[in-house]
N, C-alpha and C positions, 0 to 999 in steps of 0.2 A: 510552428506551434509556439505560443507565448505563455509566459507566466501571467496569471490574471491579477494578482494583488500582492501587497507587501513590498519589502525593500527591493525585490528583484522584478517588480511589475514591468510588464512589456518587454522583458528580456527574452530573447529567442532560445528555444531548445532545438538544437540542430540534430537531425537524424540522417546519417549517410547510409545506414544499413539498409539492405534490400530485404531483410527478414520480414516475415509476416507479423505485423503487430497491429493491435486494435487499441489506439490511444483512447483514454477516457475523454469523452466529450467535454468541452468547456462548460456547458450547462450542468452536467453531472458533477464536474469538479467543483464548480461554484456552489452547488447545493450541498455537497459534502462539507466544504469548509464553512458554509453558513451555519450548518448544524454544529460543527465543532466550535465555531466562533472563536473567541479569545482564548479558549482552553488549550490551544495548541502551544501557547507561549511556554518556553522552557521544558517542553516534553520531547520524548523520543518517538520517532515515527519509523516503523518498519514497512517498506514497500517491497513485498515479498516476490512479486513478479514484475520487477521495475519497468521493463520495456523501455519506453521513452524517458522514464523518470519524472513525468509531468506531475504525478501526485506528490512525490517526495520533494521535488524542487518547490512546489507550491507550499508544502508544509514548512520547509526551511524559510522561504520568503516571508511567511506569516509569523515566524517567531519560534519554530521548533528548535530545541537545543541541539539535537543531533538526528540525522537521517541515516537509515540503513537501506541500501539498495542491493537487492539480490536478483541477479539475472543470469540464467543459464546460457542464453544465446551469446556467443562470443562477440559477434559484430555489434549487437546492442550494448553489451558490456563496454566495448571500446567507445561507443558513442556516449555512454554515461560518463566514463572517465574524461573524455574530451570536453563534455559540457561542464563538469565540475571545474576543470581548468579554465575554460572560457568564461564561466560565471565568477571565477576567482573565489571559490568556496574554500575556506580555511580547512586544513586537514582534520582538525579536531571536531569539525562539524559533520563529518560524514564517515561512513564505512561502506565501501562498495566491494562486492565480491561476485566473481564469475563462478557460481555454484548452483547446484540443484537445491531448490527451496526446502525439500524434505531433509536433505543432509544438513543444511544450515540450521533448521529448527531443532534437529536432534543434537547438534554440537554446541549451539550458542549457550553461553552462560548469562547473557543479558536478559533483562526484562524490558518490556515495551509499554508505553502509554497508549500507543495506537498501532494496530497491525492492520495494514491494508492488503486485502487478498483479492486478486483479480487475475486468476490463471486463464489460459485459453478456455473458452466456454466448452469446447469439445472434451475437455479433461474433467468431466463431472465427478468421477471418483476421487480425484485429487482433493477436492474441497473437504470431503469426509476425513481423509487421512490428515490433512493439515489441521483441521479443527481438533481432532483427537490428540495430536501431538501438542498443540498449544495448551489444551486443558491439562493433559497428563503432566507436562513439564512445567506448568504454571508460568508461562512466558509473559502473561499480562501483569502489569502492576495492579494494585488493589482497585484503583479507579479506572483501569485500562478499558479500552474499547476496540473491538474488532469491527472493521468496516469491510463488508463482504459485497463485492460486485458480482452479479450473476445474471444469466439469461433467465427470463421469466419461466421457461420450461424446466429449469433446474429446481427440483423439489428437496434439496438438501436439508432444509430446516424442518421438514416434516418428520425427520428422525429425532425423536424426543430424548434420545440417550445423551445428547450433548448437555453439559451443565452450563447452559448459556441462557441469558434472558434477552429477548428481542425488545430493544428499547424504542426502535423506530424503523419504519420501512418506507422507502420512496420509490416510485415507479416513473421511468422515463422511456416510453416506447417499449422495446423488448428487454430493457435493462432494469434490474431491481437492485437497489442498494439497501442492505440491512446493516443496522447498527446493533451490536451485541455486546453485552458485558457478562462476565463470569458470575454465576450465582455463588455467593460465599457460603 
């Protein structure tokens, strides 16, 4: 897997883990960053279920100030750390943690410009819990955006109790990408 654009363009992300992971397709990654465009420059990017780290590495390559990679799977976490070293990413540019995403969200004191949420599709209830914590704890900056990747059968956004505004939706086969911001 390669980084698509930016100063790390064409650099490889190496995954040795045998863990089950569903990397975001290049087409989808490209579409997400086309939507974000130049706005990623000097922003913070939280990759909540980092997996391969492809989304956060792409954000950093395109100018993000700092990436946060949260991954519960120990072997994927080790791959993330190895890739940070291999890509020669400066320590002040990243935060990587082998933690449960819910625990991280409940403990962090940071706010984020972008929060990318892509848990395993089979964990549908997790989406609801995560969105509730983000809203309750006010983890988005004022202009912050949640990028939610989900299976088309996941109807999470039909729940109107979230204080979120759907600004855009993109469909790629069975994958839907939602761009959300908090209603002030």
